[in-house]
C-alpha positions as CSV (number, residue, x, y, z in Angstrom):
1,M,129.7,107.7,75.4
2,E,133.4,108.3,74.9
3,N,133.8,104.6,74.0
4,L,131.2,104.8,71.2
5,Q,131.7,106.0,67.6
6,Q,129.0,108.0,66.0
7,S,128.1,105.0,63.9
8,D,127.5,103.0,67.1
9,V,125.2,105.6,68.4
10,I,123.2,105.8,65.2
11,R,123.0,102.0,65.1
12,I,121.8,101.7,68.8
13,V,119.2,104.4,68.3
14,A,117.9,102.7,65.1
15,L,117.8,99.4,67.0
16,M,115.8,100.9,69.8
17,A,113.4,102.5,67.3
18,F,113.0,99.1,65.7
19,S,112.2,97.5,69.0
20,G,109.6,100.2,69.7
21,T,108.0,99.8,66.2
22,L,107.8,96.0,66.6
23,I,106.2,96.2,70.1
24,I,103.6,98.8,69.0
25,Y,102.9,96.9,65.8
26,V,102.2,93.7,67.5
27,E,100.0,95.4,70.1
28,T,98.1,97.5,67.6
29,M,97.4,94.6,65.2
30,I,95.2,93.2,68.0
31,V,93.0,96.3,68.1
32,P,91.3,96.0,64.7
33,A,90.7,92.3,65.4
34,I,88.7,92.9,68.6
35,P,85.3,92.3,66.8
36,V,86.9,89.1,65.2
37,F,87.9,87.8,68.6
38,I,84.3,88.3,69.9
39,T,83.0,86.0,67.0
40,F,85.9,83.6,67.0
41,F,85.8,82.9,70.7
42,N,82.0,83.4,71.0
43,T,82.4,85.8,73.8
44,T,81.5,89.4,74.9
45,Y,83.2,92.8,74.6
46,N,83.8,92.7,78.3
47,N,85.7,89.4,78.1
48,V,87.6,90.3,75.0
49,S,88.9,93.4,76.8
50,W,91.1,91.1,78.8
51,I,93.2,90.4,75.7
52,L,94.4,93.9,76.1
53,T,94.0,94.2,79.9
54,A,96.0,91.0,80.8
55,Y,98.9,92.2,78.6
56,L,98.8,95.7,80.1
57,I,98.8,94.5,83.7
58,T,101.9,92.3,83.1
59,G,103.5,95.0,81.1
60,T,102.8,97.6,83.9
61,V,104.7,95.5,86.4
62,A,107.4,94.4,83.9
63,A,108.1,98.0,82.9
64,G,108.9,98.9,86.5
65,I,110.9,95.9,87.5
66,F,113.0,95.5,84.3
67,G,113.7,99.2,84.1
68,K,115.3,98.9,87.5
69,L,116.9,95.6,86.7
70,G,118.5,97.3,83.7
71,D,120.2,99.8,86.1
72,V,121.3,97.0,88.4
73,Y,122.5,94.3,86.0
74,G,123.1,96.2,82.8
75,K,120.5,97.4,80.3
76,R,122.0,95.2,77.4
77,K,121.7,92.0,79.4
78,V,118.1,92.7,80.5
79,F,117.1,93.9,77.0
80,L,118.3,90.7,75.5
81,I,116.4,88.5,78.0
82,L,113.2,90.5,77.3
83,S,113.6,90.4,73.6
84,F,113.9,86.6,73.7
85,I,110.9,86.2,75.9
86,Y,108.9,88.5,73.6
87,A,109.9,86.5,70.5
88,V,108.9,83.2,72.1
89,S,105.5,84.5,73.3
90,V,104.8,86.0,69.8
91,S,105.6,82.6,68.3
92,F,102.8,81.0,70.4
93,G,100.2,83.7,69.9
94,G,98.7,82.4,66.7
95,F,98.2,78.9,68.0
96,A,95.8,79.8,70.8
97,R,92.6,77.8,70.6
98,T,90.6,79.4,73.3
99,L,90.3,82.9,74.8
100,D,91.9,81.7,78.0
101,E,94.9,80.4,76.1
102,L,95.3,83.7,74.2
103,I,95.1,85.7,77.5
104,V,97.8,83.5,79.1
105,I,100.0,84.0,76.1
106,R,99.4,87.8,76.3
107,V,100.4,87.8,79.9
108,I,103.8,86.3,79.0
109,Q,104.0,88.7,76.1
110,G,103.5,91.6,78.5
111,I,106.8,90.7,80.2
112,G,108.6,91.6,77.0
113,F,107.0,95.0,77.0
114,G,109.7,95.9,79.6
115,M,111.9,96.6,76.5
116,Y,110.0,99.8,75.8
117,P,111.1,101.9,78.8
118,L,114.6,100.3,78.6
119,A,114.9,101.6,75.1
120,Y,114.3,105.2,76.2
121,A,116.9,104.7,79.0
122,I,119.4,103.3,76.6
123,I,118.9,106.2,74.2
124,N,119.4,108.5,77.2
125,D,122.7,106.8,77.9
126,V,124.2,107.0,74.4
127,V,122.9,110.2,72.8
128,P,124.4,113.7,73.6
129,K,122.1,116.0,75.5
130,S,122.0,118.4,72.6
131,K,120.4,115.7,70.4
132,L,118.4,114.0,73.1
133,A,115.0,115.6,72.4
134,L,115.4,114.7,68.7
135,A,116.2,111.1,69.6
136,Q,113.3,110.9,72.0
137,G,111.1,112.3,69.2
138,L,112.3,109.5,66.9
139,M,111.5,106.9,69.6
140,S,108.1,108.5,70.2
141,A,107.4,108.3,66.5
142,T,107.8,104.6,66.6
143,F,104.3,104.6,68.3
144,A,102.9,106.1,65.1
145,V,105.0,104.0,62.7
146,G,104.2,100.7,64.4
147,A,100.5,101.6,64.8
148,G,100.3,102.7,61.2
149,L,101.8,99.5,59.8
150,A,99.6,97.4,62.0
151,L,96.4,99.2,61.1
152,V,97.0,98.6,57.4
153,L,99.3,95.6,57.0
154,G,98.2,93.8,60.2
155,A,94.5,94.4,59.3
156,Y,95.0,93.2,55.8
157,I,96.6,89.9,57.0
158,T,93.9,89.4,59.5
159,E,91.1,90.0,57.0
160,T,92.7,88.1,54.1
161,Y,94.1,85.1,55.9
162,S,93.2,85.1,59.7
163,W,94.1,86.7,62.9
164,Q,96.5,83.8,63.6
165,W,98.6,84.7,60.6
166,S,99.0,88.2,61.8
167,Y,101.0,86.6,64.7
168,H,102.7,84.0,62.5
169,V,104.3,86.5,60.2
170,M,105.9,88.4,63.2
171,I,107.8,85.3,64.4
172,P,111.0,85.9,62.3
173,V,110.8,89.7,62.8
174,S,110.7,89.2,66.6
175,F,113.7,86.9,66.6
176,L,115.5,89.3,64.3
177,L,115.3,91.9,67.0
178,F,117.0,89.5,69.5
179,I,119.8,88.7,67.0
180,L,120.5,92.3,66.1
181,S,120.5,93.3,69.8
182,Y,122.9,90.6,70.6
183,F,125.5,91.8,68.1
184,Y,125.0,95.6,68.2
185,L,123.7,96.7,71.6
186,K,126.3,98.0,74.1
187,D,126.2,99.1,77.7
188,T,127.6,102.5,78.3
189,V,126.6,103.2,82.0
190,K,128.1,101.1,84.8
191,P,125.4,99.0,86.6
192,V,124.5,100.0,90.2
193,K,124.3,96.8,92.3
194,Q,121.4,96.6,94.7
195,K,118.6,94.1,95.8
196,I,115.3,93.9,94.0
197,D,112.1,94.5,96.1
198,F,110.1,91.4,95.1
199,L,107.7,91.8,97.9
200,G,106.8,95.3,96.7
201,I,106.4,93.9,93.1
202,W,103.9,91.3,94.3
203,I,101.9,93.7,96.4
204,L,101.6,96.1,93.4
205,A,100.8,93.3,91.0
206,A,98.0,91.9,93.2
207,S,96.6,95.4,93.8
208,L,96.4,96.0,90.0
209,V,94.8,92.6,89.3
210,F,92.1,93.2,92.0
211,F,91.4,96.7,90.8
212,I,91.2,95.9,87.1
213,F,89.2,92.8,87.6
214,A,86.6,94.7,89.7
215,L,86.5,97.4,87.1
216,S,86.0,95.0,84.3
217,E,83.5,92.6,85.9
218,G,81.5,95.1,88.0
219,N,78.7,95.1,85.4
220,T,78.7,91.2,85.3
221,Y,78.6,90.5,89.0
222,G,76.9,93.8,90.1
223,W,78.7,96.9,91.3
224,L,77.4,96.5,94.8
225,S,77.9,92.8,95.0
226,P,80.1,91.5,97.9
227,L,82.8,90.2,95.4
228,I,83.2,93.5,93.5
229,I,83.2,95.6,96.7
230,S,85.7,93.3,98.3
231,L,88.0,93.5,95.3
232,F,87.9,97.3,95.3
233,L,88.7,97.4,99.0
234,L,91.5,94.9,98.6
235,S,93.0,97.0,95.8
236,I,92.8,100.2,97.9
237,G,94.4,98.4,100.8
238,G,97.0,96.9,98.6
239,F,98.0,100.2,97.1
240,Y,98.2,101.8,100.6
241,A,100.3,98.8,101.8
242,F,102.5,99.2,98.7
243,V,103.2,102.9,99.3
244,L,103.8,102.2,103.0
245,H,106.2,99.3,102.2
246,E,108.1,101.3,99.5
247,S,108.5,104.3,101.8
248,H,110.4,102.1,104.3
249,S,112.3,99.8,101.9
250,E,116.0,100.3,101.2
251,D,115.6,98.7,97.8
252,A,112.2,100.0,96.8
253,F,110.6,98.8,93.5
254,I,109.3,102.4,93.0
255,D,111.5,104.8,94.8
256,M,109.4,107.3,96.7
257,Y,112.3,109.7,96.7
258,L,112.0,110.0,92.9
259,L,108.2,110.6,93.3
260,K,109.0,113.4,95.7
261,S,110.5,115.2,92.8
262,K,107.7,117.4,91.7
263,N,108.3,117.3,87.9
264,I,108.9,113.6,87.9
265,L,105.6,113.0,89.7
266,I,103.9,115.3,87.2
267,A,105.3,113.4,84.3
268,N,104.1,110.2,85.7
269,F,100.5,111.3,86.4
270,V,100.2,113.1,83.0
271,G,101.4,109.9,81.4
272,L,98.7,107.9,83.2
273,F,95.8,110.2,82.3
274,T,97.0,110.8,78.7
275,M,97.4,107.1,77.9
276,A,94.0,106.3,79.4
277,G,92.4,109.0,77.3
278,M,94.1,107.8,74.1
279,Y,93.1,104.2,74.7
280,F,89.5,105.2,75.3
281,L,89.6,106.1,71.6
282,L,91.8,103.3,70.2
283,F,89.8,100.6,72.0
284,T,86.4,101.8,70.7
285,V,86.9,103.3,67.2
286,P,87.6,99.9,65.5
287,T,84.4,98.5,67.1
288,L,82.4,101.5,66.0
289,L,83.7,101.2,62.5
290,Q,83.2,97.4,62.1
291,D,79.9,96.8,64.0
292,P,76.8,96.6,61.7
293,A,74.4,99.5,61.3
294,P,72.8,101.2,63.1
295,S,75.3,100.5,65.9
296,G,78.3,101.0,63.6
297,F,79.4,101.5,60.0
298,G,79.8,97.9,58.9
299,K,83.4,98.4,57.6
300,S,85.8,95.6,57.1
301,I,89.0,95.1,59.3
302,F,91.2,96.5,56.5
303,E,88.9,99.4,55.8
304,S,88.9,100.4,59.5
305,G,92.7,100.2,59.5
306,L,92.9,102.6,56.5
307,I,90.5,104.9,58.3
308,M,92.7,105.0,61.3
309,L,95.9,105.3,59.3
310,P,96.0,109.2,59.0
311,A,96.1,109.4,62.8
312,T,99.4,107.5,62.9
313,I,100.9,109.4,59.9
314,F,100.2,112.7,61.5
315,A,101.6,111.5,64.8
316,M,104.8,110.6,63.0
317,L,105.0,113.8,61.1
318,F,104.5,116.0,64.2
319,A,107.1,114.2,66.3
320,P,110.1,116.3,65.0
321,L,108.1,119.5,65.5
322,A,107.3,118.3,69.0
323,A,111.0,117.7,69.7
324,K,111.8,121.2,68.4
325,I,109.2,122.9,70.5
326,T,110.4,120.9,73.5
327,D,113.9,122.1,73.0
328,S,113.0,125.7,72.5
329,K,110.0,126.2,74.8
330,G,110.4,123.4,77.3
331,P,108.4,120.2,77.9
332,K,105.6,122.0,79.7
333,V,104.6,124.0,76.6
334,A,104.8,120.9,74.4
335,M,102.6,118.9,76.8
336,L,100.0,121.6,77.0
337,I,99.8,121.9,73.2
338,G,99.4,118.2,72.8
339,L,96.7,117.9,75.4
340,S,94.8,120.8,74.1
341,V,94.8,119.3,70.6
342,S,93.9,115.9,71.8
343,S,90.9,117.1,73.7
344,L,89.4,118.4,70.4
345,A,89.3,114.8,69.1
346,F,87.0,113.6,71.9
347,L,84.8,116.7,71.5
348,I,84.4,115.9,67.8
349,L,83.4,112.3,68.5
350,L,81.1,113.3,71.3
351,V,79.3,116.0,69.2
352,D,79.1,114.3,65.8
353,R,80.4,110.9,64.7
354,S,77.8,110.2,62.1
355,T,80.2,109.9,59.2
356,V,83.6,108.2,58.6
357,T,85.0,111.6,57.8
358,D,84.2,112.7,61.4
359,I,86.2,109.7,62.8
360,I,89.1,110.3,60.5
361,I,89.4,113.9,61.5
362,A,89.1,113.1,65.2
363,A,91.6,110.3,65.1
364,T,94.1,112.4,63.1
365,I,93.8,115.3,65.6
366,L,94.4,112.8,68.5
367,G,97.5,111.4,66.8
368,S,98.9,114.8,66.2
369,G,98.5,115.9,69.8
370,F,99.8,112.7,71.2
371,S,103.3,113.3,69.7
372,F,103.6,116.5,71.6
373,V,102.5,115.0,74.9
374,L,104.8,111.9,74.8
375,V,107.9,113.8,73.7
376,G,107.2,116.4,76.5
377,I,106.7,113.7,79.1
378,I,109.8,111.8,78.3
379,N,112.0,115.0,78.1
380,L,110.6,116.3,81.4
381,L,111.3,113.0,83.0
382,L,114.8,112.4,81.8
383,I,116.2,115.9,82.4
384,S,114.9,115.6,86.0
385,T,116.5,112.3,86.7
386,P,120.2,111.3,87.2
387,A,121.5,109.2,84.3
388,S,122.4,106.3,86.7
389,R,118.7,106.0,87.5
390,A,117.2,106.6,84.0
391,G,116.1,103.0,83.6
392,E,114.3,103.0,86.9
393,S,112.7,106.4,86.2
394,T,111.5,105.5,82.7
395,G,110.3,102.2,83.9
396,M,108.3,103.9,86.7
397,N,106.8,106.3,84.1
398,T,105.8,103.3,82.0
399,V,104.1,101.8,85.0
400,F,102.0,104.9,85.3
401,R,101.3,105.0,81.6
402,E,100.5,101.3,81.4
403,L,98.1,101.7,84.3
404,G,96.2,104.3,82.3
405,M,96.2,102.0,79.3
406,T,94.9,99.2,81.5
407,I,92.0,101.3,82.9
408,A,90.7,102.3,79.4
409,P,89.8,98.9,77.9
410,A,88.4,97.8,81.3
411,V,86.1,100.8,81.6
412,G,85.4,100.8,77.8
413,G,84.5,97.1,77.7
414,T,82.2,97.6,80.7
415,L,80.4,100.5,79.1
416,E,80.1,98.7,75.8
417,T,78.5,95.7,77.5
418,M,76.3,97.8,79.8
419,Y,74.8,100.0,77.1
420,S,74.0,97.9,74.1
421,E,71.3,97.7,71.3
422,H,70.2,94.6,69.4
423,V,70.8,94.5,65.7
424,I,69.5,92.0,63.2
425,I,72.5,90.1,61.9
426,G,70.7,87.3,60.0
427,L,67.4,85.6,59.1
428,I,66.3,82.0,59.7
429,P,63.9,80.9,56.9
430,Y,61.1,79.5,59.2
431,K,57.5,80.7,59.5
432,F,56.8,82.3,62.8
433,H,53.6,84.1,63.8
434,G,52.8,85.0,60.2
435,F,56.4,86.0,59.3
436,P,58.3,84.0,56.7
437,F,61.5,84.1,58.8
438,I,62.9,84.4,62.3
439,P,65.3,87.4,62.8
440,V,68.6,86.7,64.5
441,T,69.8,89.6,66.7
442,Y,73.0,90.4,68.6
443,G,73.8,93.1,71.1
444,F,76.3,95.8,70.0
445,P,77.5,98.9,71.8
446,S,74.9,101.7,71.6
447,S,75.4,105.4,71.0
448,T,75.0,106.0,74.8
449,A,78.0,103.7,75.5
450,Y,80.2,105.7,73.1
451,N,79.0,109.0,74.6
452,F,79.9,107.9,78.1
453,I,83.3,106.6,76.9
454,Y,84.2,109.9,75.1
455,I,83.0,112.0,78.0
456,T,85.3,109.9,80.3
457,G,88.1,110.5,77.8
458,I,87.6,114.3,77.9
459,I,87.7,114.2,81.7
460,F,91.0,112.3,81.7
461,I,92.5,114.8,79.3
462,L,91.4,117.8,81.3
463,V,92.9,116.3,84.5
464,A,96.1,115.9,82.6
465,V,96.0,119.5,81.6
466,L,95.5,120.7,85.2
467,I,98.4,118.5,86.4
468,T,100.7,119.8,83.6
469,T,100.1,123.5,84.6
470,L,102.0,122.6,87.9
471,V,105.3,122.1,86.1
472,T,107.7,124.8,87.4
473,G,111.2,126.1,86.7
474,K,113.4,127.3,83.9
475,I,114.0,125.6,80.6
476,G,117.2,123.6,80.4
477,D,118.2,123.3,84.0
478,K,118.5,119.9,85.7
479,N,116.9,118.0,88.5
480,E,113.7,119.8,89.6
481,N,114.8,123.2,88.2
482,I,113.2,123.1,84.8
């Protein structure tokens, strides 16, 4: 940090915030278009969930490997590579002609998500400890800023032009990130040379694919079918083999020593359950708003974006307060506040979601609580980790959070497909059994599906609360003493 001027620090933090905003924007602009994809590709909710799931699986692995690669080869070099891959994949997104093509593009796009944990690690390198919580709060606010822009601007582009143009307009913005990073991003921590555990990476990746595929397709093939049971068993065996391998590897992909640190382990699992809970809401609310009555409210893509906008605004507004509370009271208090507030959102949706106002209130409450949780998690993680391993630690945390984000659309898509009701969407002018027309129906998620989804979200949030209560130590100390 001695080699950086204050202007350099501000520029780097702003650049990392830009990267976070871009990534979240591109990912959130997909969410309101989920019903559009179902019609465009003539497919089911379960299949469309793979647009999110495929990206998240790749992003989960990428977050871990590139976080560590940043420590090994330099965060600037790795960030530049990822930003270029991301820009190229975004360039191809709008040209997908089939669902399979879009899923493949999303897989490649997921590699670029490795920038997100690297951004937190870079901020940790350049910002003085006295200002670190505030900088983390700014970075966390990019989730709200990116999501807010996507829900309004992205939804408007999708509805007015097409979902393809929502990708096309982001091509120059994505390459602008790469260009600015090339000129202004600097390395401030000396890389630590070591080997990369590619075997561990492949074991984890295969285990995740088996697990998520079984979770997503269980309803299609049958939960007790030989295929689904075999996939679950393979995933369990794979996760066990991964832990066993990492415990004995000198160059582990996920260092079990870091996981032995109680507070780091807590930050990781709270991140997993919190992100799963949040995505149970983000994945389902656009569908609930856009599906025709009586299944949904029949709103347009743009209208659903406006309805969700207050959630992102409040998340952004509460980020500085979350940073202040984290500084004064410690990350544990901030996390508990955020989780308690977020649980109210699911209770509101579970008890009464009969009006758009109910949804706006619930989404706004969730956004407000999320700021506290994320700022608390990142702060707890980084003040418990040596600076030389910040990239690895934040990457590992993102692996856990991405796993939670992957579980949510897989489970949500399964429940939406499993519990559906048929709604008349059109009429064929043809006499049939005394009727002057033939009704055309289509299956949409029923109230039962949403009830199960929000109950599951509440359970995940409550588990996160219980885990958070295990945080111990004094505020402000380092490495396991907070």
